C-alpha positions as CSV (number, residue, x, y, z in Angstrom):
1,M,-186.3,131.4,-104.2
2,R,-185.3,130.8,-100.6
3,S,-182.3,132.7,-99.3
4,R,-179.2,130.8,-98.0
5,Q,-180.1,132.0,-94.5
6,Q,-183.6,130.5,-94.7
7,I,-182.2,127.1,-95.9
8,S,-179.6,127.1,-93.1
9,Q,-182.2,127.9,-90.5
10,I,-184.5,125.0,-91.6
11,T,-181.7,122.5,-91.6
12,E,-180.4,123.8,-88.2
13,A,-183.7,123.0,-86.5
14,R,-183.1,120.1,-84.1
15,L,-184.9,118.0,-81.5
16,R,-183.7,118.7,-77.9
17,E,-184.5,116.2,-75.3
18,L,-185.8,118.1,-72.3
19,A,-186.6,115.2,-70.1
20,E,-187.0,111.4,-70.7
21,N,-189.1,111.0,-73.9
22,V,-190.0,114.7,-74.0
23,F,-188.5,116.9,-76.7
24,A,-188.6,120.4,-78.0
25,Y,-188.1,121.2,-81.7
26,I,-186.6,124.7,-81.8
27,Q,-186.5,126.6,-85.1
28,P,-184.2,129.7,-85.3
29,D,-184.6,132.6,-85.4
30,G,-188.0,132.4,-83.8
31,G,-189.4,135.5,-85.7
32,W,-192.4,135.8,-87.9
33,F,-193.8,132.3,-88.9
34,V,-190.8,130.5,-87.4
35,N,-192.2,128.6,-84.4
36,N,-191.3,125.8,-81.9
37,C,-192.9,122.4,-81.7
38,G,-192.9,119.6,-79.1
39,V,-192.6,115.8,-79.3
40,I,-193.6,113.3,-76.6
41,V,-193.0,109.6,-77.3
42,D,-193.5,106.2,-75.7
43,P,-190.8,103.9,-76.9
44,N,-192.8,100.8,-75.9
45,S,-196.1,101.4,-77.7
46,G,-194.7,103.7,-80.4
47,D,-197.2,106.4,-79.5
48,C,-196.0,109.9,-80.4
49,L,-197.7,113.2,-79.6
50,V,-196.6,116.3,-81.6
51,V,-197.3,119.8,-80.4
52,D,-198.0,122.0,-83.5
53,S,-196.9,121.8,-87.1
54,A,-194.9,124.5,-88.9
55,S,-195.6,127.4,-91.3
56,T,-194.4,125.9,-94.6
57,E,-194.4,122.6,-96.4
58,D,-190.6,122.4,-96.2
59,R,-190.4,123.2,-92.5
60,T,-193.1,120.7,-91.7
61,R,-191.6,117.9,-93.8
62,N,-188.3,118.6,-92.0
63,L,-190.1,118.3,-88.6
64,I,-191.6,115.0,-89.5
65,R,-188.3,113.7,-90.9
66,T,-186.4,114.8,-87.8
67,I,-188.8,113.1,-85.5
68,R,-188.5,109.9,-87.4
69,E,-184.7,109.9,-87.7
70,S,-184.2,111.0,-84.0
71,T,-186.8,108.9,-82.3
72,G,-187.9,106.2,-84.8
73,H,-191.5,107.4,-84.3
74,T,-194.2,109.0,-86.5
75,A,-197.0,111.2,-85.0
76,S,-200.0,109.4,-83.7
77,V,-201.5,112.6,-82.2
78,L,-201.1,116.2,-83.3
79,V,-202.1,119.0,-81.0
80,N,-202.4,122.6,-82.0
81,T,-201.8,125.3,-79.4
82,H,-203.8,127.8,-81.4
83,H,-204.9,128.5,-85.0
84,H,-202.1,130.8,-86.3
85,G,-200.6,129.6,-89.5
86,D,-197.1,129.1,-88.2
87,H,-198.5,126.4,-85.9
88,T,-201.1,124.9,-88.2
89,H,-200.2,125.3,-91.9
90,G,-198.4,121.9,-91.9
91,N,-201.3,120.0,-90.3
92,Y,-202.3,118.4,-93.5
93,L,-199.0,116.5,-93.7
94,F,-199.9,114.6,-90.4
95,D,-202.6,112.6,-92.2
96,D,-202.2,109.5,-90.0
97,A,-202.4,111.4,-86.7
98,V,-205.5,112.1,-84.6
99,H,-205.7,115.9,-84.8
100,I,-206.7,117.7,-81.6
101,A,-207.4,121.4,-80.8
102,H,-209.6,123.7,-78.9
103,R,-213.1,124.1,-80.5
104,L,-212.5,127.7,-81.3
105,C,-209.3,126.8,-83.1
106,R,-211.4,124.7,-85.5
107,E,-213.7,127.6,-86.1
108,E,-210.8,130.0,-86.8
109,L,-209.2,127.6,-89.2
110,R,-212.3,127.8,-91.4
111,F,-211.0,131.3,-92.4
112,F,-207.7,129.8,-93.6
113,A,-205.6,132.2,-95.8
114,L,-202.0,132.8,-96.5
115,P,-200.6,136.3,-95.6
116,A,-201.3,139.0,-98.1
117,P,-198.7,139.3,-100.9
118,G,-196.2,142.0,-100.1
119,S,-196.8,142.0,-96.3
120,F,-193.9,139.7,-95.5
121,S,-190.6,138.9,-97.2
122,D,-191.2,137.8,-100.7
123,T,-188.7,135.0,-100.5
124,V,-191.1,132.8,-98.4
125,D,-192.0,129.6,-100.2
126,W,-195.1,128.3,-98.4
127,G,-195.4,125.2,-100.5
128,D,-198.6,123.2,-101.2
129,I,-200.3,124.5,-98.0
130,R,-203.9,123.3,-97.5
131,A,-206.4,124.0,-94.7
132,C,-206.8,121.1,-92.3
133,L,-209.3,121.3,-89.4
134,P,-208.9,119.3,-86.2
135,T,-211.0,116.1,-86.0
136,V,-211.2,116.2,-82.1
137,T,-212.0,119.4,-80.2
138,F,-212.6,120.2,-76.6
139,G,-213.6,123.2,-74.4
140,E,-211.7,123.4,-71.1
141,S,-209.3,120.4,-70.9
142,L,-208.4,117.0,-72.3
143,T,-205.8,114.5,-71.2
144,V,-204.0,112.4,-73.7
145,H,-201.9,109.4,-72.5
146,I,-198.7,108.7,-74.3
147,G,-197.6,105.5,-72.6
148,E,-197.4,106.3,-68.9
149,L,-197.1,110.0,-69.5
150,A,-200.3,112.0,-69.0
151,C,-200.3,115.1,-71.3
152,H,-202.8,117.6,-70.1
153,L,-204.2,119.9,-72.8
154,E,-205.7,123.0,-71.1
155,H,-207.4,126.1,-72.5
156,V,-206.4,129.2,-70.6
157,G,-210.0,130.2,-70.1
158,T,-209.9,133.6,-71.8
159,A,-208.7,135.3,-75.0
160,A,-205.0,135.9,-74.6
161,H,-202.6,135.5,-77.6
162,T,-205.8,134.3,-79.4
163,T,-209.2,133.1,-78.4
164,N,-208.1,129.5,-78.5
165,D,-204.8,129.1,-76.7
166,V,-204.0,125.7,-75.3
167,V,-201.0,124.6,-73.2
168,V,-199.7,121.1,-73.0
169,W,-198.5,120.2,-69.5
170,V,-196.5,117.1,-68.7
171,P,-196.4,117.1,-64.9
172,E,-194.3,113.9,-64.5
173,R,-191.5,115.7,-66.4
174,S,-192.4,119.3,-65.2
175,V,-192.4,120.4,-68.8
176,L,-194.9,123.0,-70.1
177,F,-195.5,123.7,-73.8
178,A,-196.9,127.3,-73.7
179,G,-197.5,128.1,-77.3
180,D,-197.5,131.8,-78.1
181,L,-198.6,132.8,-74.7
182,L,-194.8,133.2,-74.4
183,F,-192.2,134.5,-76.8
184,N,-188.5,134.3,-75.9
185,G,-186.4,136.9,-77.7
186,G,-189.3,138.1,-79.8
187,T,-191.9,140.7,-79.3
188,P,-195.1,139.2,-77.8
189,F,-198.2,139.6,-80.0
190,V,-201.8,139.8,-78.8
191,V,-203.7,141.5,-81.6
192,H,-206.0,138.5,-81.9
193,G,-206.5,138.1,-78.2
194,S,-206.3,140.4,-75.2
195,I,-203.8,142.3,-73.1
196,E,-205.8,141.7,-69.9
197,G,-206.5,138.1,-70.9
198,S,-202.8,137.5,-71.6
199,L,-201.9,138.9,-68.1
200,A,-204.5,136.5,-66.6
201,A,-203.0,133.6,-68.7
202,L,-199.5,134.4,-67.4
203,R,-200.8,134.2,-63.8
204,A,-202.3,130.8,-64.7
205,L,-199.0,129.6,-66.2
206,R,-197.1,130.4,-62.9
207,R,-199.4,127.9,-61.1
208,Y,-197.9,125.0,-63.0
209,E,-194.5,125.7,-61.4
210,A,-192.9,124.2,-64.5
211,A,-189.2,123.6,-64.4
212,I,-188.9,123.8,-68.2
213,I,-191.0,126.0,-70.4
214,V,-191.1,125.7,-74.2
215,P,-192.3,129.1,-75.6
216,G,-194.0,129.3,-79.0
217,H,-190.9,131.1,-80.4
218,G,-187.3,131.3,-79.2
219,P,-185.1,129.3,-76.8
220,V,-186.4,127.0,-74.1
221,A,-186.8,128.9,-70.8
222,D,-187.7,128.7,-67.2
223,A,-190.4,130.6,-65.2
224,S,-188.4,133.9,-65.4
225,L,-189.7,134.3,-69.0
226,I,-193.2,134.7,-67.7
227,D,-192.1,137.7,-65.7
228,F,-190.4,139.3,-68.7
229,V,-193.5,138.8,-71.0
230,E,-195.7,140.2,-68.2
231,S,-193.5,143.3,-68.0
232,Y,-193.8,143.9,-71.7
233,L,-197.6,143.7,-71.6
234,L,-197.8,146.1,-68.7
235,F,-195.5,148.5,-70.7
236,V,-198.0,148.3,-73.6
237,Q,-200.9,148.9,-71.3
238,D,-199.3,152.0,-69.7
239,L,-198.2,153.3,-73.1
240,A,-201.7,152.8,-74.5
241,A,-203.4,154.6,-71.6
242,D,-201.2,157.6,-72.0
243,C,-201.3,157.8,-75.8
244,F,-205.1,157.1,-76.1
245,A,-205.7,160.0,-73.6
246,R,-203.6,162.2,-75.9
247,G,-205.5,161.3,-79.0
248,L,-202.6,159.5,-80.7
249,A,-203.4,156.7,-83.2
250,P,-201.6,153.4,-82.5
251,L,-199.1,153.9,-85.2
252,E,-198.2,157.4,-83.9
253,A,-198.0,156.0,-80.4
254,A,-195.6,153.2,-81.5
255,R,-193.4,155.6,-83.3
256,Q,-193.0,157.8,-80.3
257,A,-192.5,154.9,-77.8
258,E,-189.2,154.5,-75.9
259,L,-188.8,150.7,-75.9
260,G,-186.0,150.6,-73.4
261,E,-185.3,146.9,-72.4
262,F,-187.7,145.7,-75.1
263,E,-185.7,147.3,-78.0
264,R,-183.6,144.2,-78.4
265,L,-186.7,142.0,-79.2
266,L,-187.3,140.7,-82.7
267,D,-190.2,142.2,-84.7
268,S,-190.7,145.5,-82.8
269,E,-193.5,146.4,-85.3
270,R,-195.8,144.1,-83.3
271,L,-196.1,147.0,-80.9
272,V,-198.5,148.6,-83.3
273,G,-200.8,145.6,-83.3
274,N,-200.6,145.3,-79.6
275,L,-201.6,149.0,-79.2
276,Y,-204.6,148.4,-81.4
277,R,-205.7,145.7,-79.0
278,A,-205.0,147.8,-76.0
279,Y,-207.0,150.7,-77.4
280,A,-209.9,148.3,-78.1
281,E,-209.9,147.3,-74.4
282,I,-209.7,150.9,-73.3
283,E,-212.9,151.4,-75.4
284,G,-214.5,148.6,-73.6
285,R,-214.6,146.1,-76.5
286,P,-214.7,142.4,-75.6
287,R,-211.5,140.3,-75.3
288,G,-210.7,138.6,-78.6
289,C,-213.2,140.7,-80.7
290,R,-212.2,141.0,-84.4
291,L,-210.2,144.0,-85.4
292,D,-209.2,145.2,-88.8
293,D,-206.3,143.0,-89.6
294,G,-205.7,144.6,-93.0
295,R,-205.3,148.1,-91.5
296,I,-203.2,146.8,-88.6
297,L,-200.8,144.9,-90.9
298,A,-200.5,148.0,-93.2
299,D,-199.6,150.1,-90.1
300,M,-197.0,147.6,-89.0
301,V,-195.4,147.7,-92.5
302,A,-195.5,151.5,-92.2
303,F,-193.8,151.3,-88.8
304,N,-191.2,149.1,-90.6
305,G,-190.4,152.0,-93.0
306,G,-192.8,150.7,-95.6
307,R,-190.7,147.6,-96.1
308,P,-192.3,144.1,-95.9
309,L,-191.9,142.5,-92.5
310,T,-188.8,140.3,-92.1
311,C,-189.8,136.6,-92.3
312,W,-187.3,133.7,-92.6
313,A,-189.9,131.0,-93.0
């Protein structure tokens, strides 16, 4: 059964108009499996591009209903910024839309699975979730026109948050949908990508000079968020270098870490996963190589005092 807080958060999610015909769908609290989406519409043609679905059936149905009630549109194009379930579980409900993603996103979605029982809060009701692979894929970039608005879909060129991160850039409105390359108020998470690659991706994001940035989780931001996420990743790198040299396992290193300004971020247990990725890079392993997700998740739960990770999805 959903908690009262979960139900409230679903119904509190709203479309916010960022610029003419460009909207962000922000879902509080932005923690595990509670993501943001984007909506770009053309009132003349009725075309509607949606950036990402949501993690559960209820959340995705609420997204679709909110778009229809607020704009009068239904999605004609669905774009996934990467393969993680909070951004893709609800894809199957957009059955009338052209579904676009990076080619590696399609490959990762072949391994579709819900989180292991007991790893996250047991009140999550995922609903009738089914795997749904994109029908259109690309490598470096693709432009989708929604009326007169050009929406540039661009792969960041390296493993970063994942191997298949795509941003959606709307230059005529100076709005950038950054996916999980950026978290606002939550701990960044790069266990399926790369620390070094993420730092490179952040440098690439600055080049857009976007006035408005929609992160994958948390409130809408400006370019100062890029600096903050960069500072966190550099902190992880420095911590990893020190603790790896001292022979500490990632869980031990995370338990000893002084988080400082990052202590206020949601989901601090992600530090454990980030350290696993940082250690892999110190060892010379390739960006985005597969790590032992089961072991990493178990260590994050251990960091959390043995309790399932908090998830309000």
